[in-house]
C-alpha positions as a Python dict, from the first residue, in 0.01 Angstrom:
ca = {
    (1, 'X'): (0, 0, 0),
    (2, 'X'): (262, 248, -104),
    (3, 'X'): (167, 573, -268),
    (4, 'X'): (366, 790, -505),
    (5, 'X'): (506, 1126, -410),
    (6, 'X'): (670, 1374, -645),
    (7, 'X'): (974, 1568, -527),
    (8, 'X'): (1073, 1877, -721),
    (9, 'X'): (1404, 2053, -675),
    (10, 'X'): (1360, 2430, -689),
    (11, 'X'): (1600, 2720, -651),
    (12, 'X'): (1565, 2887, -313),
    (13, 'X'): (1452, 3226, -437),
    (14, 'X'): (1118, 3409, -460),
    (15, 'X'): (858, 3288, -706),
    (16, 'X'): (987, 2934, -765),
    (17, 'X'): (677, 2750, -639),
    (18, 'X'): (432, 2920, -873),
    (19, 'X'): (559, 2745, -1188),
    (20, 'X'): (480, 2386, -1092),
    (21, 'X'): (160, 2484, -910),
    (22, 'X'): (37, 2686, -1209),
    (23, 'X'): (117, 2399, -1447),
    (24, 'X'): (-69, 2143, -1235),
    (25, 'X'): (-368, 2376, -1199),
    (26, 'X'): (-381, 2440, -1574),
    (27, 'X'): (-375, 2063, -1637),
    (28, 'X'): (-648, 2001, -1376),
    (29, 'X'): (-420, 1795, -1150),
    (30, 'X'): (-513, 1841, -787),
    (31, 'X'): (-243, 1880, -522),
    (32, 'X'): (-369, 1666, -232),
    (33, 'X'): (-97, 1759, 15),
    (34, 'X'): (253, 1902, 7),
    (35, 'X'): (554, 1992, 213),
    (36, 'X'): (844, 2223, 140),
    (37, 'X'): (1194, 2192, 285),
    (38, 'X'): (1482, 2421, 209),
    (39, 'X'): (1854, 2474, 222),
    (40, 'X'): (2035, 2796, 132),
    (41, 'X'): (2068, 2691, -233),
    (42, 'X'): (1751, 2497, -314),
    (43, 'X'): (1419, 2370, -189),
    (44, 'X'): (1249, 2035, -217),
    (45, 'X'): (877, 2055, -287),
    (46, 'X'): (714, 1720, -209),
    (47, 'X'): (367, 1666, -353),
    (48, 'X'): (98, 1403, -347),
    (49, 'X'): (-125, 1471, -646),
    (50, 'X'): (-437, 1326, -806),
    (51, 'X'): (-249, 1187, -1111),
    (52, 'X'): (117, 1138, -1026),
    (53, 'X'): (223, 978, -1357),
    (54, 'X'): (79, 1254, -1569),
    (55, 'X'): (206, 1522, -1330),
    (56, 'X'): (559, 1379, -1333),
    (57, 'X'): (563, 1376, -1712),
    (58, 'X'): (428, 1729, -1748),
    (59, 'X'): (663, 1873, -1487),
    (60, 'X'): (964, 1698, -1641),
    (61, 'X'): (868, 1823, -1989),
    (62, 'X'): (846, 2175, -1843),
    (63, 'X'): (1207, 2148, -1724),
    (64, 'X'): (1161, 2069, -1356),
    (65, 'X'): (1383, 1813, -1187),
    (66, 'X'): (1133, 1555, -1061),
    (67, 'X'): (1191, 1247, -849),
    (68, 'X'): (916, 992, -781),
    (69, 'X'): (933, 818, -443),
    (70, 'X'): (716, 557, -277),
    (71, 'X'): (583, 671, 58),
    (72, 'X'): (349, 517, 312),
    (73, 'X'): (33, 686, 440),
    (74, 'X'): (-94, 591, 784),
    (75, 'X'): (-419, 684, 952),
    (76, 'X'): (-376, 800, 1311),
    (77, 'X'): (-611, 930, 1580),
    (78, 'X'): (-574, 1308, 1598),
    (79, 'X'): (-512, 1323, 1973),
    (80, 'X'): (-220, 1334, 2214),
    (81, 'X'): (-23, 1009, 2185),
    (82, 'X'): (-141, 926, 1831),
    (83, 'X'): (204, 971, 1679),
    (84, 'X'): (373, 797, 1970),
    (85, 'X'): (173, 477, 1906),
    (86, 'X'): (284, 475, 1542),
    (87, 'X'): (648, 531, 1636),
    (88, 'X'): (636, 250, 1892),
    (89, 'X'): (521, 10, 1619),
    (90, 'X'): (821, 115, 1409),
    (91, 'X'): (1078, 142, 1689),
    (92, 'X'): (1288, -164, 1603),
    (93, 'X'): (1168, -209, 1246),
    (94, 'X'): (1283, 62, 1002),
    (95, 'X'): (1442, 402, 975),
    (96, 'X'): (1219, 704, 908),
    (97, 'X'): (1383, 927, 647),
    (98, 'X'): (1119, 1200, 678),
    (99, 'X'): (749, 1247, 747),
    (100, 'X'): (473, 1503, 736),
    (101, 'X'): (110, 1510, 849),
    (102, 'X'): (-228, 1659, 772),
    (103, 'X'): (-569, 1631, 941),
    (104, 'X'): (-882, 1489, 780),
    (105, 'X'): (-1184, 1709, 734),
    (106, 'X'): (-1322, 1535, 1045),
    (107, 'X'): (-1133, 1647, 1354),
    (108, 'X'): (-1064, 1305, 1506),
    (109, 'X'): (-828, 1153, 1246),
    (110, 'X'): (-508, 1256, 1069),
    (111, 'X'): (-280, 1115, 801),
    (112, 'X'): (93, 1074, 841),
    (113, 'X'): (304, 1041, 527),
    (114, 'X'): (632, 853, 584),
    (115, 'X'): (937, 792, 372),
    (116, 'X'): (1110, 478, 509),
    (117, 'X'): (1438, 312, 423),
    (118, 'X'): (1244, -17, 390),
    (119, 'X'): (879, 62, 309),
    (120, 'X'): (763, -299, 275),
    (121, 'X'): (906, -387, 617),
    (122, 'X'): (742, -76, 763),
    (123, 'X'): (403, -177, 622),
    (124, 'X'): (440, -524, 773),
    (125, 'X'): (526, -379, 1118),
    (126, 'X'): (244, -125, 1105),
    (127, 'X'): (-19, -377, 1000),
    (128, 'X'): (102, -625, 1266),
    (129, 'X'): (36, -351, 1523),
    (130, 'X'): (-318, -301, 1388),
    (131, 'X'): (-238, 38, 1231),
    (132, 'X'): (-437, 135, 922),
    (133, 'X'): (-203, 179, 622),
    (134, 'X'): (-384, 369, 348),
    (135, 'X'): (-386, 320, -29),
    (136, 'X'): (-364, 623, -257),
    (137, 'X'): (-740, 610, -318),
    (138, 'X'): (-806, 610, 57),
    (139, 'X'): (-574, 908, 106),
    (140, 'X'): (-749, 1106, -168),
    (141, 'X'): (-1090, 1008, -31),
    (142, 'X'): (-1005, 1119, 322),
    (143, 'X'): (-865, 1453, 207),
    (144, 'X'): (-1178, 1540, 15),
    (145, 'X'): (-1428, 1458, 291),
}
């Protein structure tokens, strides 16, 4: 149950995010969630979109440096200790390379997006602990509700 995330490398200067966002909007590709990280020289814009294959092709054709990565989406109760329970299930299993989160439209659940060194092992550990690992369709469905 891995989902695909696009990572774009952008110069760290004003106005760099508008190009890819404008292109995706023009092509009717919805950005479901994103995160932006930076260094002094460049930024990494990570996106989960409604049509990752098409988006990757369009962005590459437009001259953006695009990397496609498999990430894992996990449903978590949106309450104190929710993240801790997930981390306990992963404690001796895999390394977390990075993560980000967003709430559902309903206030009691959230989604965590993880990049693991061993995503298949992470999914096995999470499911063994009874944690709901989401497919891409489930992630999109939860964001829209």
